[in-house]
C-alpha positions as CSV (number, residue, x, y, z in Angstrom):
1,M,-5.3,-1.9,33.0
2,E,-7.6,-0.9,34.8
3,N,-9.3,1.3,32.6
4,L,-9.0,-1.0,29.2
5,Q,-11.6,-2.8,28.1
6,K,-11.4,-7.0,28.9
7,T,-12.2,-9.7,26.7
8,P,-13.6,-13.1,28.3
9,L,-11.0,-14.9,28.1
10,Y,-8.7,-12.4,30.2
11,P,-8.7,-14.7,32.8
12,L,-6.6,-16.8,31.0
13,Y,-3.8,-14.4,30.3
14,E,-2.2,-13.8,34.1
15,K,-2.7,-18.2,34.3
16,Y,-0.7,-19.0,31.2
17,G,1.9,-15.9,32.1
18,G,0.9,-13.6,29.4
19,K,2.2,-9.9,29.3
20,I,-0.6,-7.5,29.2
21,I,-0.4,-4.3,26.9
22,D,-2.7,-1.7,25.7
23,F,-3.9,-2.2,22.2
24,H,-6.1,0.1,20.7
25,G,-7.7,0.1,24.1
26,W,-7.9,-3.5,25.3
27,A,-6.3,-5.3,27.6
28,L,-4.7,-8.0,25.0
29,P,-1.7,-10.2,25.8
30,V,1.9,-9.1,23.5
31,Q,3.3,-12.4,24.7
32,F,3.0,-15.5,26.9
33,Q,6.6,-17.8,26.3
34,G,7.7,-15.1,23.7
35,I,6.9,-14.2,19.9
36,I,9.9,-16.6,18.7
37,D,9.1,-19.2,20.6
38,E,4.6,-18.8,19.7
39,H,5.6,-18.0,16.2
40,R,7.5,-21.4,15.5
41,A,4.8,-23.5,17.6
42,V,2.0,-21.7,14.6
43,R,4.5,-22.4,11.7
44,T,4.8,-26.1,13.3
45,A,2.1,-27.6,15.7
46,A,-0.8,-24.9,16.6
47,G,-1.5,-21.9,18.2
48,F,-4.6,-20.2,20.5
49,F,-5.2,-16.6,20.1
50,D,-7.9,-15.2,21.4
51,V,-9.1,-12.6,18.9
52,S,-12.5,-11.7,21.1
53,H,-12.2,-7.7,20.8
54,M,-12.6,-8.1,17.1
55,G,-15.9,-6.6,16.2
56,E,-19.1,-8.9,15.0
57,I,-21.8,-6.9,12.8
58,V,-24.9,-8.2,11.8
59,I,-27.2,-7.4,8.9
60,K,-30.5,-8.4,7.9
61,G,-33.4,-7.7,6.2
62,K,-34.3,-8.5,2.6
63,D,-31.6,-5.9,1.6
64,A,-29.1,-7.3,3.3
65,E,-27.3,-8.7,-0.1
66,R,-27.5,-6.1,-1.9
67,F,-26.7,-3.3,0.6
68,I,-23.7,-5.5,1.7
69,N,-22.6,-4.8,-2.0
70,H,-22.7,-1.5,-2.2
71,L,-20.7,-1.4,0.9
72,V,-17.7,-3.6,0.2
73,T,-15.5,-4.6,-3.1
74,N,-15.7,-8.1,-3.5
75,E,-18.7,-9.8,-5.0
76,I,-21.1,-10.3,-1.9
77,S,-24.2,-11.1,-4.6
78,K,-22.6,-14.8,-5.3
79,M,-21.9,-16.1,-2.4
80,R,-23.3,-19.2,-1.0
81,I,-24.7,-20.0,2.6
82,G,-21.8,-21.2,4.5
83,Q,-19.2,-19.0,2.6
84,A,-17.0,-16.1,4.0
85,L,-15.6,-13.7,1.9
86,Y,-13.0,-11.1,2.4
87,A,-13.6,-7.7,1.3
88,I,-12.4,-4.3,1.9
89,M,-14.9,-1.2,2.8
90,C,-14.2,2.1,1.2
91,Y,-14.9,5.8,1.2
92,E,-16.0,7.5,-1.9
93,H,-12.4,8.7,-2.3
94,G,-11.1,4.9,-2.8
95,G,-9.5,5.1,1.1
96,A,-10.2,2.2,3.2
97,I,-12.5,2.4,6.3
98,D,-11.9,-1.4,7.1
99,D,-10.9,-4.6,5.8
100,L,-13.6,-7.4,7.0
101,I,-14.8,-11.1,6.5
102,V,-18.4,-11.4,5.4
103,Y,-20.5,-14.5,6.6
104,K,-23.2,-15.4,4.5
105,L,-26.0,-16.8,7.2
106,S,-29.0,-17.1,5.3
107,D,-30.2,-15.5,2.0
108,I,-31.4,-12.3,4.4
109,E,-28.8,-12.7,6.9
110,F,-24.7,-12.1,7.3
111,L,-22.3,-11.5,10.0
112,C,-19.3,-9.3,8.9
113,V,-15.8,-9.5,11.2
114,V,-14.8,-6.0,11.4
115,N,-11.3,-4.7,13.2
116,A,-11.5,-3.7,16.8
117,S,-10.0,0.1,16.7
118,N,-12.9,0.2,13.6
119,N,-16.0,-1.4,15.5
120,S,-17.8,1.9,16.3
121,K,-16.9,3.9,13.4
122,D,-17.8,0.8,10.5
123,Y,-21.5,1.1,11.9
124,Q,-22.0,4.1,12.2
125,W,-20.7,4.3,8.4
126,M,-23.5,1.2,7.8
127,I,-25.8,3.1,9.3
128,T,-25.4,5.8,7.7
129,Q,-25.7,4.6,4.3
130,K,-28.8,2.7,5.2
131,E,-29.9,5.8,5.8
132,T,-29.0,7.8,2.9
133,E,-29.7,5.1,0.3
134,S,-33.0,3.5,2.2
135,F,-32.1,0.1,2.2
136,D,-34.9,-2.5,4.1
137,V,-32.3,-3.9,6.4
138,E,-31.7,-3.8,10.4
139,I,-27.9,-3.6,11.6
140,L,-27.1,-4.5,14.5
141,N,-23.5,-4.4,16.5
142,Q,-23.0,-7.9,18.4
143,S,-19.6,-7.7,19.7
144,N,-20.4,-7.4,23.1
145,D,-22.4,-11.1,23.5
146,I,-19.9,-12.6,20.9
147,A,-16.7,-14.2,22.2
148,Q,-14.1,-15.4,19.0
149,F,-10.8,-18.0,19.6
150,A,-9.2,-19.1,16.6
151,I,-6.9,-22.5,16.6
152,Q,-4.0,-21.9,13.4
153,G,-1.2,-23.6,12.6
154,P,-0.7,-27.8,10.6
155,L,-1.8,-28.6,13.8
156,A,-5.1,-27.0,14.4
157,S,-6.9,-29.8,12.8
158,Q,-6.2,-32.6,14.1
159,I,-6.6,-30.4,17.3
160,L,-10.4,-29.5,17.0
161,R,-10.7,-33.4,15.9
162,Q,-10.3,-34.4,19.2
163,M,-12.8,-32.2,20.7
164,T,-15.9,-32.7,18.1
165,D,-17.9,-35.6,16.7
166,A,-18.6,-33.3,13.4
167,P,-16.4,-33.6,10.8
168,I,-14.1,-30.8,11.2
169,D,-12.1,-31.9,8.0
170,T,-14.9,-31.4,5.2
171,I,-14.7,-27.5,6.0
172,K,-13.1,-26.1,3.2
173,K,-10.8,-23.0,3.3
174,F,-13.3,-19.7,3.9
175,R,-16.5,-22.2,4.7
176,F,-18.0,-22.2,7.8
177,E,-20.8,-24.3,10.0
178,P,-22.6,-22.1,12.2
179,H,-24.2,-24.7,14.4
180,L,-21.4,-27.0,15.5
181,D,-20.7,-28.4,19.0
182,I,-16.8,-27.7,20.7
183,C,-16.7,-30.0,23.5
184,G,-20.2,-29.9,24.2
185,T,-20.9,-25.9,23.3
186,P,-22.9,-24.9,20.1
187,C,-19.7,-22.6,17.8
188,L,-19.6,-21.0,14.9
189,V,-16.7,-22.5,13.2
190,S,-15.3,-21.0,10.1
191,R,-12.2,-22.6,8.5
192,T,-10.1,-18.8,8.5
193,G,-7.3,-16.7,10.1
194,Y,-4.8,-15.0,9.9
195,T,-1.3,-16.6,9.9
196,G,-1.1,-18.5,6.3
197,E,-1.2,-20.9,8.5
198,D,-4.1,-23.8,8.1
199,G,-6.6,-23.4,11.1
200,F,-9.9,-22.5,12.3
201,E,-12.1,-19.4,14.2
202,I,-14.5,-20.0,16.8
203,Y,-17.7,-17.7,18.1
204,V,-19.1,-18.5,20.7
205,K,-21.9,-16.6,23.4
206,N,-19.6,-14.7,25.8
207,D,-20.7,-16.2,29.0
208,K,-19.6,-19.9,27.5
209,A,-16.3,-18.8,26.2
210,L,-13.9,-18.7,29.2
211,D,-14.8,-22.0,30.0
212,L,-14.6,-23.5,26.6
213,A,-11.1,-21.5,25.9
214,E,-9.9,-23.3,29.1
215,K,-10.6,-26.9,27.7
216,V,-9.5,-26.6,24.0
217,L,-6.5,-25.4,25.8
218,Q,-6.3,-28.2,28.2
219,K,-7.3,-30.7,25.4
220,G,-4.8,-29.5,22.8
221,M,-1.9,-28.2,25.1
222,P,0.0,-31.9,25.4
223,M,-0.4,-32.2,21.4
224,G,1.9,-28.9,20.9
225,L,-1.2,-25.9,21.3
226,L,0.4,-22.7,23.1
227,P,-1.5,-19.5,23.6
228,I,0.2,-16.6,21.0
229,G,-0.1,-13.0,22.0
230,L,0.1,-9.5,19.6
231,G,3.5,-9.9,19.3
232,A,3.5,-13.3,17.1
233,R,0.2,-12.5,16.0
234,D,2.3,-9.3,13.9
235,T,5.1,-12.0,12.6
236,L,3.1,-14.5,11.5
237,R,0.2,-11.5,9.4
238,L,3.7,-10.2,8.1
239,E,5.4,-13.8,6.9
240,A,2.5,-14.4,5.1
241,T,1.7,-10.9,3.5
242,L,-1.4,-9.7,5.3
243,P,-2.1,-6.6,5.6
244,L,-3.0,-4.6,8.4
245,Y,-5.7,-1.8,8.6
246,S,-3.8,1.3,9.6
247,Q,-0.2,0.1,8.1
248,E,-1.0,-1.7,4.7
249,L,-4.7,0.3,4.5
250,S,-5.9,2.8,5.7
251,E,-7.8,6.2,4.6
252,S,-4.8,7.6,2.5
253,I,-3.9,4.1,1.3
254,T,-6.6,2.4,-1.1
255,P,-7.3,-1.3,-1.7
256,I,-5.4,-0.8,-5.3
257,E,-2.0,0.7,-4.3
258,A,-1.9,-1.8,-1.3
259,G,-2.3,-4.7,-3.9
260,L,-5.2,-6.0,-3.2
261,E,-6.9,-5.4,-6.1
262,R,-8.1,-9.6,-6.7
263,F,-10.6,-8.4,-3.6
264,V,-11.7,-5.5,-5.8
265,K,-14.5,-6.4,-8.4
266,L,-14.9,-3.6,-10.6
267,D,-17.4,-5.0,-13.1
268,K,-20.0,-6.0,-10.3
269,D,-22.6,-3.2,-9.7
270,D,-21.5,-0.2,-8.2
271,F,-20.6,0.3,-4.8
272,I,-19.0,3.1,-2.9
273,G,-15.5,4.2,-4.0
274,R,-15.7,2.4,-7.6
275,Q,-15.0,5.6,-9.8
276,A,-11.6,6.5,-7.8
277,L,-10.6,2.6,-7.6
278,S,-11.3,1.9,-11.8
279,V,-9.3,5.1,-12.2
280,Q,-6.5,3.7,-10.5
281,K,-6.6,0.2,-12.4
282,R,-7.2,1.8,-15.1
283,E,-4.3,4.8,-14.8
284,G,-2.0,3.3,-12.4
285,V,-1.2,4.6,-9.1
286,N,1.7,7.2,-8.0
287,S,2.5,4.9,-5.0
288,K,1.6,1.4,-3.8
289,I,2.9,-1.5,-1.2
290,I,6.0,-3.0,-1.8
291,G,7.8,-5.9,-0.2
292,L,11.5,-5.1,1.0
293,R,14.3,-7.2,2.4
294,M,17.3,-5.6,4.5
295,I,20.8,-5.8,3.0
296,E,22.4,-4.3,5.5
297,R,21.4,-5.5,9.4
298,G,18.7,-3.6,10.8
299,I,14.9,-3.9,10.9
300,P,12.7,-1.6,9.3
301,R,10.2,-0.3,11.9
302,S,6.6,1.4,11.1
303,G,6.9,4.9,10.2
304,Y,10.4,4.9,9.2
305,P,12.0,6.9,6.0
306,V,12.3,4.9,3.1
307,C,15.0,7.2,0.2
308,V,16.5,6.9,-3.1
309,D,19.5,9.1,-3.4
310,D,19.0,10.9,-0.4
311,K,15.4,11.7,-0.9
312,Q,12.7,9.7,0.9
313,I,10.2,8.4,-1.3
314,G,8.1,6.9,0.9
315,Y,7.8,4.8,4.6
316,V,7.5,1.5,6.2
317,T,3.9,0.6,6.7
318,S,5.4,-2.5,8.5
319,G,8.4,-4.6,9.4
320,T,10.2,-7.7,11.8
321,L,12.9,-10.5,12.3
322,A,10.9,-13.0,10.3
323,P,11.5,-15.8,12.2
324,T,10.7,-18.8,9.7
325,L,13.1,-16.9,6.9
326,Q,15.3,-15.6,9.0
327,E,15.2,-12.3,7.2
328,H,14.8,-8.9,8.1
329,I,12.1,-7.6,6.4
330,G,9.4,-5.2,5.6
331,L,6.2,-3.5,3.8
332,A,6.2,-0.6,2.6
333,Y,4.2,2.4,1.0
334,I,6.5,4.3,-2.2
335,V,6.4,6.2,-4.7
336,S,5.7,3.6,-7.9
337,E,8.8,4.1,-9.8
338,Y,11.1,3.1,-7.5
339,A,8.9,0.0,-7.1
340,S,10.3,-2.6,-9.7
341,I,11.8,-5.9,-8.4
342,G,15.8,-6.2,-7.9
343,Q,15.6,-2.0,-6.8
344,T,17.9,-0.9,-3.4
345,L,16.0,1.5,-1.0
346,A,17.7,3.1,1.7
347,I,15.8,2.9,5.1
348,E,16.7,5.8,7.4
349,I,17.1,3.8,10.7
350,R,17.5,6.1,13.8
351,G,19.5,8.5,11.1
352,K,21.1,5.9,9.4
353,K,20.9,4.8,5.8
354,V,20.5,1.5,5.8
355,L,20.4,-0.5,2.7
356,A,17.3,-3.1,1.8
357,E,16.0,-4.2,-2.1
358,V,12.6,-4.7,-3.2
359,I,11.1,-7.8,-3.7
360,E,8.6,-9.9,-4.8
361,L,5.7,-10.9,-2.4
362,P,4.4,-12.7,-0.7
363,F,6.9,-13.2,1.6
364,L,6.0,-17.1,2.3
365,K,4.1,-19.2,0.1
366,S,1.2,-20.5,2.0
367,K,0.9,-24.2,2.3
368,N,-2.3,-23.7,3.1
369,K,-4.6,-23.9,0.5
């Protein structure tokens, strides 16, 4: 693990029993107490996630709003200051470069939070588009200066309330406060997350992060807060049917194929990929992401072939034993003709065909409205 990148919170992993793995070049915990226990803690109480490996790119200048609106599929021009928005950045052919959260800090400054594995790629894409189209913006990759952690679960608000005098409960979903003290440390606090539960994502300067995280854990653990690893993060997001870049969304899987068309605003000003996505919306897609539930015993793992009548029609993108649902579930990218609810499929698991069926999404309906 010596050659891997480490977040400012890395010293906490050993203290709390984290099992470390290589995650896209980062030394991150896959679990602490165990994936099932951690998953259930987030669904019933709260979990603490280190997500400092994520990338933070600031875009500012008089053309900032217009520039980002040109880059992404969602409608940036209608955002209010203090609002966060999920968006997808696409190539001209409609495939996804990345999915990201955009924070509107002011009329001329935005924060884009991108996936860790795409950080450099996204930054270079933005620089190229700025130079190609001559936008008057400054693009700053501040990923090395900012740490991020999340508190997620039904008790997240109650726990965080003990650590600030600010009215945390007034922050609405996909809204944020840019200057809020947590345990006396100034942070940007956003009511967002990647679990399907209520919760907050907290951004803080790197040099303040470790001390703050320790205080949050010490104050929160008596109320049920547990440190959570990547394993439970994945089972939580899959139950909530939240896409993972490189699996449900990629250079070869467009937002329309991924079932994310609600985040593609074809009636806004022109954006990169609009023409290709318009054709898919109008004419339909040949393949798409579907949800499946195993009929026979077996876990549908990423990459497993999906078949009908011994013919491969696609592949599993994500799969797991869902701890909350107590079912083996998965997402798969398959030929659209076989995507009807109730369609029987076969997942090839270690050379054996195991029956599954297409089911309605999301797997777990969010209580976090």
